[in-house]
Each structure stands twice: as C-alpha cells, then as structure tokens.
C-alpha positions as CSV (number, residue, x, y, z in Angstrom):
1,M,-116.9,57.7,-42.5
2,A,-114.8,60.0,-40.3
3,D,-115.0,62.9,-42.7
4,S,-118.4,63.3,-44.2
5,G,-117.5,66.4,-46.2
6,A,-116.7,66.3,-49.9
7,L,-113.1,65.4,-49.4
8,G,-114.1,62.5,-47.1
9,V,-116.6,61.1,-49.7
10,V,-113.9,61.3,-52.5
11,K,-111.4,59.5,-50.2
12,V,-113.9,56.7,-49.6
13,A,-114.7,56.5,-53.4
14,W,-111.0,56.1,-54.1
15,E,-110.7,53.4,-51.4
16,K,-113.6,51.5,-53.1
17,W,-112.1,51.9,-56.6
18,V,-108.6,50.8,-55.6
19,A,-110.0,47.8,-53.7
20,G,-112.0,46.8,-56.7
21,D,-115.3,47.3,-54.9
22,L,-117.3,48.5,-57.9
23,D,-120.6,48.0,-56.1
24,G,-119.4,50.1,-53.2
25,F,-118.1,52.8,-55.6
26,V,-121.3,53.0,-57.5
27,K,-123.4,53.3,-54.2
28,L,-121.5,56.5,-53.4
29,W,-123.1,58.2,-56.4
30,A,-126.3,60.2,-56.5
31,P,-128.9,58.3,-58.6
32,D,-128.5,60.9,-61.4
33,G,-124.8,61.5,-61.0
34,V,-122.7,62.0,-64.1
35,W,-119.2,60.7,-64.9
36,T,-117.6,62.4,-67.9
37,L,-114.5,60.8,-69.6
38,P,-112.7,62.6,-72.4
39,G,-111.5,61.3,-75.8
40,Q,-112.8,59.4,-78.8
41,N,-112.9,55.8,-77.6
42,R,-115.2,53.1,-76.1
43,I,-115.3,54.6,-72.7
44,S,-115.5,58.3,-73.7
45,G,-118.6,60.3,-73.0
46,R,-121.1,61.3,-70.4
47,F,-122.4,58.4,-68.2
48,Q,-125.3,59.2,-66.0
49,G,-126.9,57.1,-63.3
50,H,-125.7,54.0,-61.4
51,E,-126.2,51.6,-64.3
52,Q,-124.2,53.6,-66.9
53,I,-121.5,54.4,-64.4
54,A,-121.1,50.7,-63.4
55,E,-121.1,49.7,-67.1
56,V,-118.4,52.1,-68.1
57,A,-116.2,51.1,-65.2
58,R,-116.8,47.4,-66.0
59,L,-115.9,48.0,-69.7
60,A,-112.7,49.8,-68.8
61,F,-111.6,46.9,-66.7
62,E,-112.7,44.4,-69.4
63,I,-110.7,46.2,-72.1
64,S,-107.6,46.3,-70.0
65,G,-107.9,42.6,-69.2
66,G,-108.0,43.4,-65.5
67,T,-104.7,45.4,-65.6
68,L,-106.3,48.9,-65.1
69,K,-105.0,50.6,-62.0
70,A,-105.8,54.1,-61.0
71,E,-104.7,55.5,-57.6
72,P,-104.8,59.0,-56.2
73,I,-101.6,61.0,-55.8
74,E,-103.2,64.1,-54.2
75,L,-106.7,65.2,-53.4
76,A,-107.7,68.7,-52.3
77,A,-110.9,70.3,-51.3
78,S,-111.9,73.2,-53.5
79,G,-114.8,74.9,-51.8
80,E,-117.6,73.3,-49.9
81,D,-118.7,70.7,-52.5
82,S,-115.8,70.3,-54.9
83,V,-112.6,68.2,-54.8
84,L,-109.7,68.3,-57.2
85,G,-107.8,65.1,-57.7
86,Y,-104.4,64.3,-59.2
87,F,-104.1,60.6,-59.9
88,H,-101.9,58.0,-61.7
89,L,-103.5,55.7,-64.3
90,E,-101.8,52.7,-65.9
91,A,-102.9,49.6,-67.8
92,Q,-101.4,47.2,-70.3
93,R,-102.8,45.0,-73.0
94,P,-101.3,43.6,-76.2
95,G,-100.4,46.5,-78.5
96,A,-101.3,49.3,-76.1
97,S,-100.6,50.7,-72.7
98,I,-101.4,53.7,-70.5
99,N,-99.0,55.2,-68.0
100,Q,-99.8,58.8,-67.1
101,N,-100.9,61.2,-64.3
102,A,-104.3,62.8,-64.8
103,L,-106.6,65.3,-63.2
104,Q,-110.2,65.2,-62.1
105,R,-112.9,67.3,-60.5
106,W,-115.5,65.8,-58.2
107,V,-118.7,67.5,-57.1
108,I,-120.3,66.2,-53.9
109,R,-123.8,67.1,-52.6
110,E,-125.5,65.6,-49.5
111,S,-122.6,63.1,-49.2
112,K,-123.2,61.8,-52.8
113,I,-121.1,62.1,-55.9
114,V,-123.1,64.2,-58.4
115,S,-120.3,64.7,-61.0
116,L,-116.8,63.5,-61.8
117,D,-114.8,64.9,-64.8
118,N,-111.5,63.3,-65.8
119,V,-108.9,65.1,-67.8
120,Y,-106.0,63.2,-69.4
121,P,-102.9,65.0,-70.5
122,D,-102.3,62.3,-73.2
123,T,-105.7,61.7,-74.6
124,P,-104.3,60.0,-77.8
125,E,-102.8,57.4,-75.5
126,T,-106.1,56.7,-73.7
127,D,-107.9,56.7,-77.1
128,E,-105.5,54.1,-78.5
129,F,-105.8,52.0,-75.4
130,F,-109.6,52.0,-75.2
131,K,-110.4,52.0,-78.9
C-alpha cells in the first residue's frame, strides 16, 4: 500500500468493495470495528466485528440481487485518523431502486478501520429498498 495513512486505507477499502472482494474488505477492519448504517430496514444498525460486517454486506448484495453498486466520488483526509467520503449508491430490484449520492465518515487507527458511519440524504428510499 503506497499510502499507509488513513486516506490510503480508505482508498484500498473502496478498491476492495468496488472489485467485489468482500473478504479483502473485511480484513481491513479492526476486529472490533463498527459499521453504522442509518434507517429502519434490514441493513440498518450498528454492526461490530468481522462477522457482522461481512454479514450486513452480504445481505445488502443479496437483497439487491447483485445490482448494488457504490463507488467513491471524493475522499478527503480530515485530521490524522479520519476520512470523509462522498459516494454514489445505486441498485435496482423489482418494485424499488436506489440512486443517490451519500456521505460517510471513516476512522482509521493503526492502519485498520475502526468505524464507518454512512449518511443517506434520502433515507426513505434506502428504507424502501432494503425493507
């Protein structure tokens, strides 16, 4: 990894996610890392540890029938251990779709992801999709 700082870790995490390398994505997390997803749906909540993070990612892809795509638009370091992300999220399934830009905050310590918080501008859209 050329850049081992927080921004470098997040860039690698996005590379793994976009490539569909879920195992590689999960290995970048601290063992007690927490991914928080907003809303009132099947993938909302606080997911801690490798097993729960892998399961929520798998469930998101399953619900979307494999159509879920999320890609970074812009990533910016915010201090030594924090990265702010602006990303595009889209997916389709019969009766529902997602097509929005969203925000996220990553916290990295010792080259591992310790937290990721996503914020969706249209939470009702994501709730309907992942219900």
